[in-house]
C-alpha positions as CSV (number, residue, x, y, z in Angstrom):
1,M,135.9,72.5,158.6
2,D,136.7,69.1,157.2
3,D,133.1,68.4,156.4
4,V,132.9,71.5,153.9
5,I,136.5,71.6,152.6
6,Q,138.8,68.6,152.4
7,S,142.5,69.1,151.9
8,E,144.9,66.4,150.5
9,L,148.8,66.7,150.2
10,H,150.3,65.0,147.4
11,Y,154.1,64.6,147.0
12,Q,155.2,64.3,143.4
13,E,158.5,62.5,143.7
14,H,159.6,63.0,140.1
15,T,159.4,66.9,140.5
16,G,159.9,67.2,144.2
17,L,157.0,69.2,144.5
18,L,154.4,69.0,147.4
19,V,150.9,69.7,146.1
20,N,147.8,70.7,148.1
21,K,144.6,69.6,146.6
22,T,141.4,71.1,148.1
23,S,137.9,69.8,147.4
24,Q,134.3,70.2,148.5
25,P,132.4,66.9,148.9
26,S,129.0,68.7,148.3
27,E,130.2,70.5,145.2
28,V,128.6,67.8,142.9
29,L,125.4,67.9,144.9
30,I,125.0,71.6,144.6
31,L,125.9,71.8,140.9
32,D,123.5,68.9,140.2
33,R,120.7,70.6,142.1
34,N,121.4,73.8,140.0
35,S,121.0,71.8,136.9
36,E,117.7,70.3,137.9
37,L,116.4,73.7,138.9
38,R,117.3,75.0,135.5
39,K,115.2,72.4,133.8
40,N,112.1,73.4,135.8
41,K,111.8,77.2,135.8
42,G,108.7,77.0,138.0
43,V,110.5,75.6,140.9
44,I,112.2,78.9,142.1
45,R,109.7,81.4,143.2
46,D,110.2,85.0,144.0
47,L,111.6,85.6,147.4
48,G,109.0,87.2,149.6
49,A,106.2,86.7,147.1
50,Q,104.0,85.3,149.9
51,S,104.9,88.2,152.4
52,E,103.3,91.6,152.7
53,G,104.7,93.9,150.3
54,G,105.2,91.4,147.4
55,T,108.5,90.2,145.8
56,W,111.9,91.6,146.6
57,G,114.2,89.3,144.5
58,R,114.8,85.8,143.6
59,Q,117.6,83.3,143.8
60,V,119.9,83.4,140.8
61,A,122.7,81.2,141.7
62,S,124.0,78.7,144.2
63,V,127.9,78.8,144.3
64,P,129.8,76.1,146.0
65,L,132.4,77.6,148.5
66,I,135.3,75.8,146.5
67,L,134.2,77.5,143.3
68,F,133.7,80.9,145.1
69,E,137.3,80.6,146.5
70,K,138.8,79.5,143.2
71,A,137.2,82.6,141.4
72,I,138.6,84.9,143.9
73,R,142.1,83.3,143.3
74,G,141.2,83.7,139.4
75,G,141.0,87.4,139.7
76,F,137.2,88.0,140.4
77,E,136.8,90.4,143.1
78,L,133.9,88.6,144.8
79,N,134.9,89.7,148.3
80,S,135.1,93.4,147.6
81,K,134.1,95.5,150.4
82,D,132.2,97.6,147.8
83,A,128.9,95.7,147.4
84,V,128.1,97.2,144.1
85,H,131.5,96.2,142.7
86,A,131.2,92.7,144.2
87,G,127.8,92.3,142.6
88,K,129.4,93.2,139.2
89,E,132.2,90.8,139.7
90,M,129.7,88.0,140.6
91,N,127.8,88.8,137.3
92,R,131.0,88.6,135.4
93,F,131.8,85.2,137.1
94,L,128.4,83.9,136.3
95,Q,129.1,84.6,132.6
96,T,132.0,82.2,132.7
97,P,131.6,78.4,131.7
98,E,132.3,77.6,135.3
99,G,130.0,80.3,136.6
100,K,127.0,79.1,134.4
101,T,127.0,75.8,136.2
102,C,126.1,77.8,139.4
103,L,123.1,79.4,137.9
104,V,119.6,78.1,138.9
């Protein structure tokens, strides 16, 4: 799990607080790739375009796990058991400045 999410403990002596900071090393790579994909609209093809029956969707976003967890802590119900509601929450998250960095 350390390869995906890293956790660092920092003791702030002046306040007496112990702070846990989590990070995802690949977050920058994912967001940079999203940025490059947004620049070249022809890169992302419809999913299933080459299969029998034609297209059935396309990739809209690539969300780093750390941002997904942060969004849930921020009040977005991305992990809702109701798939329709979770989809609406994802759309709402993707409208935020942080969510827009996840769009491809």
